[in-house]
C-alpha positions in Angstrom: 105.4 73.4 12.1 105.3 69.6 11.1 109.9 70.1 11.1 110.2 71.5 14.0 107.9 69.4 16.0 110.6 66.5 14.4 113.3 67.9 14.9 112.4 68.0 18.9 111.6 64.6 18.7 114.2 63.7 16.9 117.1 65.3 19.5 114.8 63.9 22.5 115.0 60.3 20.6 119.1 61.3 20.2 119.5 61.9 24.0 117.8 58.9 25.3 119.8 56.9 23.1 122.9 58.8 24.4 122.7 58.9 27.7 121.7 55.1 28.4 125.1 54.4 26.2 127.4 56.7 27.7 125.5 58.7 30.5 124.7 62.5 30.7 127.9 64.8 31.7 130.4 63.4 28.9 127.4 64.4 26.0 127.8 67.3 24.0 125.4 70.0 22.9 127.4 69.5 19.5 127.5 65.2 19.9 123.7 65.1 20.7 122.8 67.6 17.7 124.6 65.1 15.3 123.3 62.5 16.3 119.9 63.7 15.7 120.7 64.9 12.5 119.4 68.6 13.2 121.4 71.8 13.4 122.5 72.9 17.5 120.2 76.1 16.2 117.4 73.5 16.9 118.6 72.9 20.0 118.5 75.7 22.2 115.1 76.6 20.0 113.0 73.9 21.9 115.5 73.3 25.6 117.5 76.7 27.4 120.4 74.0 29.1 121.5 70.4 28.2 119.8 69.9 32.0 116.4 71.2 30.0 117.3 68.9 28.1 117.9 66.0 30.4 114.5 66.7 32.3 112.3 66.6 28.8 113.9 63.4 28.3 112.8 62.1 31.9 109.3 63.1 31.3 109.7 61.7 27.9 110.7 58.1 29.2 108.0 57.8 32.3 105.2 58.9 30.2 106.3 56.1 28.9 106.4 54.0 31.5 104.0 54.7 32.8 101.8 54.1 30.6 102.6 50.4 30.9 102.9 50.2 34.9 99.3 51.4 34.3 98.0 49.3 31.9 99.6 46.2 33.9 99.3 46.9 37.4 95.4 48.3 36.7 94.2 45.9 35.0 91.8 43.2 36.2 94.3 40.2 36.9 94.9 39.0 40.5 97.1 41.7 42.4 100.2 38.7 43.1 100.0 37.8 39.1 99.7 42.2 37.9 103.2 42.8 40.0 104.7 39.2 38.6 104.2 41.0 34.9 105.5 44.2 35.7 108.6 42.1 36.4 107.9 39.8 33.3 107.8 43.6 31.5 110.7 45.1 33.2 112.8 41.8 32.2 111.4 41.4 28.3 112.1 45.4 28.5 115.9 44.5 29.6 116.3 41.8 27.1 115.0 43.2 24.2 118.1 46.3 24.7 120.5 43.9 25.2 119.8 42.5 21.4 119.5 45.6 20.1 122.7 47.0 21.1 124.8 44.7 22.7 124.8 45.6 26.3 122.2 45.8 28.9 121.5 49.2 28.9 120.2 49.0 32.8 116.9 52.1 33.4 117.3 55.4 32.8 115.8 56.6 36.1 118.5 54.7 37.9 121.1 55.4 35.9 120.9 59.0 35.6 119.8 58.9 39.9 123.5 57.8 40.3 125.3 59.9 38.0 122.9 63.4 38.9 121.2 63.4 41.7 124.2 64.7 43.7 125.0 67.4 40.7 121.3 69.2 40.3 118.7 69.1 42.6 116.1 69.5 39.4 116.6 66.5 38.7 117.3 64.7 41.4 113.6 67.1 42.7 112.2 64.7 38.9 113.8 61.2 39.7 112.0 61.4 43.2 109.1 62.2 42.0 109.4 59.4 39.8 110.3 56.9 42.4 107.1 58.3 44.0 105.1 58.0 41.4 106.1 54.2 40.9 105.7 53.2 44.7 102.4 54.7 45.0 101.3 52.3 42.3 102.5 49.5 43.4 101.4 50.1 47.0 97.9 50.4 45.7 98.9 46.3 44.0 100.1 45.3 47.9 97.4 46.8 49.9 95.2 44.6 47.4 96.8 41.6 48.4 97.2 42.5 52.1 93.4 42.5 52.6 92.8 39.1 50.3 95.5 38.0 52.9 98.0 36.9 50.3 101.1 38.6 51.4 101.8 39.8 54.8 103.5 43.3 55.9 103.6 45.6 58.2 103.4 48.9 56.2 102.3 49.0 52.4 104.2 51.9 51.8 106.9 50.4 52.8 106.7 47.1 51.7 106.4 49.1 48.0 109.6 50.8 48.1 111.2 47.9 48.8 109.4 46.1 46.0 110.8 49.2 44.1 114.0 49.5 45.1 114.6 45.3 44.3 114.0 45.7 40.7 115.2 48.9 40.3 119.1 47.1 42.5 118.4 43.9 40.1 118.5 45.4 36.8 121.7 47.6 37.9 123.7 44.3 39.0 122.0 43.0 35.2 123.5 46.2 33.5 127.1 46.0 36.1 127.3 42.0 34.9 126.1 42.7 31.3 123.8 39.7 31.5 119.6 40.0 31.7 120.1 35.9 33.6 120.6 39.0 37.5 116.9 38.9 36.7 116.2 35.7 37.0 115.3 35.8 40.9 113.3 38.9 40.7 110.3 37.2 41.3 111.0 35.0 44.0 112.6 37.6 45.5 109.3 39.4 45.8 106.7 37.2 47.3 109.7 36.9 49.9 109.8 40.1 50.4 106.0 40.1 50.7 106.0 37.2 52.5 104.4 35.5 50.4 104.2 31.7 49.7 107.5 30.5 47.2 105.8 30.6 43.3 105.7 26.7 43.0 102.5 27.4 46.2 100.9 30.6 44.2 98.5 29.1 41.9 98.1 31.7 39.0 101.3 33.5 39.7 
């Protein structure tokens, strides 16, 4: 049983690394199994298709990211400080990725949205659920900041959606230019988007 479980994790890990590096469409099952170091039969033992594997990769990646987002966004820190920590964690993750593989990998969810959302309804639907969950978490923080009169937004849901979209867009630019410095203006832009004071005017943020 231990070896079976290990094979599944190896396939998931190899698939995620290859998808981040080359995208989903260009990958074949044989290549994934070779990278994972498992026989091809192991793939179909765990996954009915390559699409099923992609969905499992999304779920695995989101489980990890969701834990990080919840740890940051539900902490005891002030609302805007929590948002800033989220942006800093995102930038740090992209920098670490660039150091390890030489390129900015971007966001797995954003990459697959651009590549696959018009090709498979199952992947499109799962990506929508993930981004909606991100917006949910950010909206809770924006609502807290609004109650404290630290931001000025007319609609907390749309404001949260804009924050997530900005974060995703800047990561996309960092990937496009292979330059994590593109992420530098994120926090100041977020404050402007929320109608909050500039960074130098926000104590502790």
